[in-house]
C-alpha positions in Angstrom: 0.0 0.0 0.0 2.9 2.3 0.9 4.6 1.6 -2.4 1.4 2.4 -4.3 1.0 5.7 -2.4 4.7 6.6 -3.0 4.3 5.9 -6.7 1.1 8.0 -6.9 2.8 10.9 -5.2 5.8 10.5 -7.6 3.5 10.6 -10.6 1.7 13.6 -9.2 5.0 15.4 -8.5 6.3 14.8 -12.0 3.1 15.7 -13.9 2.6 18.7 -11.7 6.1 19.9 -12.5 5.5 19.6 -16.2 2.1 21.3 -16.1 3.5 24.1 -14.0 5.5 25.2 -17.0 2.4 25.1 -19.1 0.7 27.2 -16.5 3.4 29.9 -16.9 2.6 30.1 -20.6 -1.1 30.2 -20.1 -0.8 32.8 -17.4 1.3 35.0 -19.6 -1.3 34.8 -22.5 -4.1 35.5 -20.1 -2.3 38.5 -18.6 -1.6 39.9 -22.1 -5.2 39.4 -23.3 -6.5 41.1 -20.2 -4.5 44.3 -20.9 -4.4 44.4 -24.7 -5.9 43.2 -28.0 -4.8 42.9 -31.6 -5.5 45.9 -33.8 -7.0 43.9 -36.6 -9.2 40.8 -36.7 -7.3 38.3 -38.9 -10.6 36.5 -39.7 -11.8 39.5 -41.6 -8.8 39.7 -43.9 -8.6 38.4 -47.4 -7.2 35.0 -47.6 -3.7 34.6 -49.2 -2.3 32.0 -51.4 -1.7 28.6 -49.7 -3.2 29.9 -46.4 -5.1 26.6 -45.8 -1.9 24.6 -46.4 0.1 26.9 -44.2 -2.3 26.4 -41.4 -2.2 22.7 -41.9 1.6 22.7 -41.9 1.7 24.6 -38.6 -0.8 22.2 -37.1 1.3 19.2 -38.2 4.5 20.8 -36.8 2.8 21.2 -33.4 1.6 17.6 -33.6 5.1 16.3 -34.4 6.7 18.3 -31.6 4.0 17.0 -29.2 4.7 13.4 -30.3 8.4 13.9 -29.8 7.8 15.3 -26.3 5.3 12.4 -25.5 7.8 9.8 -26.6 10.5 11.3 -24.4 8.0 11.4 -21.5 7.1 7.7 -22.0 10.7 6.6 -21.9 11.7 8.7 -18.9 8.5 8.5 -16.9 9.0 5.0 -15.4 12.5 5.7 -14.2 11.5 9.1 -12.8 8.6 7.6 -10.9 10.8 4.8 -9.5 13.4 7.3 -8.4 11.1 9.7 -6.8 9.1 6.9 -5.1 12.3 5.4 -3.6 13.2 8.9 -2.3 9.8 9.2 -0.6 10.0 5.7 0.8 13.4 6.2 2.3 12.6 9.6 3.7 16.0 10.7 2.7 15.9 13.7 0.3 18.7 14.6 -2.0 18.7 18.3 -1.5 21.4 18.9 -4.1 19.3 17.2 -6.7 16.1 19.0 -5.6 17.9 22.3 -5.7 19.2 21.6 -9.3 15.6 20.6 -10.4 14.1 23.8 -8.9 16.8 26.0 -10.5 16.3 24.2 -13.8 12.5 24.7 -13.7 13.0 28.4 -12.7 15.4 28.9 -15.6 13.0 27.2 -18.1 10.0 29.2 -16.7 11.9 32.5 -17.1 12.9 31.6 -20.7 9.3 30.6 -21.5 8.0 33.9 -20.1 10.5 35.8 -22.3 9.9 33.7 -25.4 6.2 34.1 -25.0 6.7 37.9 -25.1 8.6 37.5 -28.4 5.9 35.3 -29.8 3.2 37.9 -28.9 5.2 40.6 -30.7 5.9 38.5 -33.7 2.2 37.5 -34.0 1.3 41.2 -33.9 3.8 42.1 -36.6 2.7 39.2 -38.8 -1.1 40.1 -38.5 -0.3 43.8 -39.2 1.6 43.0 -42.4 -1.1 40.6 -43.5 -3.7 43.3 -43.0 -1.8 45.7 -45.3 -1.0 43.1 -47.9 -4.7 42.2 -48.0 -5.6 45.8 -48.8 -2.8 46.2 -51.4 -4.2 43.4 -53.5 -6.7 46.0 -54.9 -3.8 48.0 -56.5 -3.1 45.2 -58.9 -6.3 45.9 -60.7 -5.0 49.5 -61.3 -1.8 48.3 -62.9 0.5 48.4 -59.9 3.0 45.8 -58.9 3.1 44.9 -55.2 6.1 43.2 -53.5 6.5 42.1 -49.9 9.3 41.5 -47.4 12.1 42.9 -49.5 15.4 42.0 -47.9 17.8 44.9 -47.5 21.1 45.5 -45.7 20.3 44.2 -42.2 16.6 45.0 -42.3 13.6 44.4 -44.6 11.1 46.7 -46.4 7.6 45.4 -45.5 5.9 46.3 -48.8 7.1 48.0 -52.0 4.6 49.2 -54.6 5.6 50.2 -58.1 3.1 52.1 -60.3 2.8 54.8 -62.9 2.7 57.5 -60.2 5.8 56.4 -58.4 7.4 53.9 -56.0 6.1 53.6 -52.5 8.1 52.0 -49.6 5.5 51.0 -46.9 6.6 50.5 -43.3 3.9 48.7 -41.3 3.8 49.0 -37.6 1.6 46.8 -35.4 0.6 48.3 -32.1 -1.6 46.5 -29.6 -4.8 48.3 -28.4 -4.7 48.6 -24.7 -7.9 47.7 -23.0 -7.6 50.6 -20.5 -7.8 53.0 -23.4 -11.4 51.8 -24.0 -12.5 52.8 -27.5 -10.0 55.7 -27.9 -7.9 53.8 -30.4 -6.5 56.9 -32.2 -2.9 57.8 -33.1 -2.3 61.5 -33.6 0.6 63.1 -35.5 1.5 66.3 -33.9 4.8 68.1 -32.9 6.6 65.7 -35.2 5.8 62.6 -33.2 3.1 60.0 -32.9 0.8 60.3 -30.0 -1.0 57.1 -29.0 -3.5 57.1 -26.1 -0.9 56.0 -23.5 2.5 56.6 -25.1 4.5 58.5 -27.7 6.8 57.4 -30.6 9.0 59.0 -33.2 11.3 56.2 -34.3 8.9 54.8 -36.9 9.0 58.1 -38.7 12.8 58.0 -39.0 12.7 54.3 -39.9 10.2 54.8 -42.8 12.3 57.6 -44.2 15.6 55.7 -43.8 14.2 52.6 -45.6 12.9 54.8 -48.5 16.3 56.4 -48.8 17.9 52.9 -49.0 15.4 51.8 -51.7 16.3 55.0 -53.7 20.0 54.3 -53.4 19.7 50.6 -54.3 17.4 51.2 -57.4 19.7 54.0 -58.6 22.7 51.7 -58.5 20.8 48.8 -60.1 18.7 50.6 -62.8 20.3 54.1 -63.2 17.0 55.7 -62.4 17.2 58.3 -59.7 13.5 58.1 -58.8 12.2 59.6 -55.5 10.8 56.9 -53.2 7.8 58.0 -51.2 7.7 56.4 -47.7 4.3 55.4 -46.3 3.9 54.7 -42.6 0.9 52.4 -41.8 -0.7 51.5 -38.5 -3.3 48.8 -39.2 -6.5 49.0 -37.1 -5.8 52.5 -35.8 -7.6 55.7 -36.7 -4.9 58.2 -37.8 -5.5 61.9 -37.0 -3.1 64.4 -38.5 -2.7 67.5 -36.3 0.0 68.7 -38.6 1.0 68.0 -42.2 3.5 65.1 -42.4 6.3 65.0 -45.0 4.9 61.6 -46.1 1.6 59.7 -45.7 0.7 58.2 -42.3 -2.3 56.1 -42.6 -4.4 53.2 -41.4 -4.5 50.0 -43.6 -8.0 50.9 -44.8 -6.7 54.2 -46.2 -3.5 53.0 -47.9 -4.9 52.1 -51.4 -6.8 55.5 -51.7 -3.7 57.3 -50.6 -1.4 55.7 -53.1 -3.8 56.2 -56.0 -4.1 59.9 -55.1 -0.3 60.6 -55.1 1.2 62.5 -58.0 4.8 62.6 -57.0 6.5 61.3 -60.2 5.5 59.7 -63.5 7.0 56.4 -64.6 6.7 55.1 -68.1 6.3 51.4 -68.8 9.9 50.8 -69.6 11.0 52.3 -66.3 8.4 50.3 -64.4 9.6 47.1 -66.0 13.2 47.7 -65.3 12.5 48.6 -61.6 10.2 45.6 -61.2 12.8 43.3 -62.6 15.3 44.4 -60.0 12.8 44.1 -57.2 11.8 40.6 -58.3 15.4 39.5 -58.2 15.8 40.8 -54.7 12.4 39.4 -53.6 13.5 35.8 -54.3 14.0 33.6 -51.3 17.6 32.9 -52.0 18.5 36.5 -52.9 21.6 38.0 -51.3 21.9 41.5 -49.9 23.8 43.5 -52.5 
């Protein structure tokens, strides 16, 4: 009877330890969802090529990782239960081993907490770029060429649009909507900075301009056309209020197509557009190298 009790306690101890790490992750997700929400509803976006297959691939990856974890657990569980049960039965605790286990779990829990932060930020950025890409599809019916995720020198250009009225380098910024701000999800451009309900930013303005300058330099070197590149800064899901005139467009994703169509910065003929698009296509390939 004592052996059965010790084995039961051992199993409870091991399973409880494993699920405590899962609890850290679930608590982090709950804490985030309590204080913030995504700016766009991904279910309302236009579907992209291979989206169903991509979702299935992601599900299968999770399944494979789960099976690997389960197989490791099946192999180690009997030995772990036996060892812990013997420790309970003898009443002699290996404090060094217990200390190492506690420190190990604390280390993993901390890493899990930090990685979950990274995952939340990556998901936000991904959904924001998908929202903009979903809107840019409309430009193709107007004769524009749209490219995404152009690899540059140590950074990437989220979206690049080439059309008869110019070249547009779009920088997309995903920002969570904080629950405490209620329905005041508005970003104002005033005094040369971006004023959100609870914080201020100016770095995205410089980043958008820097990336446009890089595109201008790169295309000039590769095509010989010194064509001005217009930066566009986009905040999907936010209402943008301009308290002063910006030097380049600052818009929500729902405004981006109308904004690009209305611009009359330059005029590109078909030959120029083809030459520019050729260079962009080469750079947009998966195996392209930064030049």
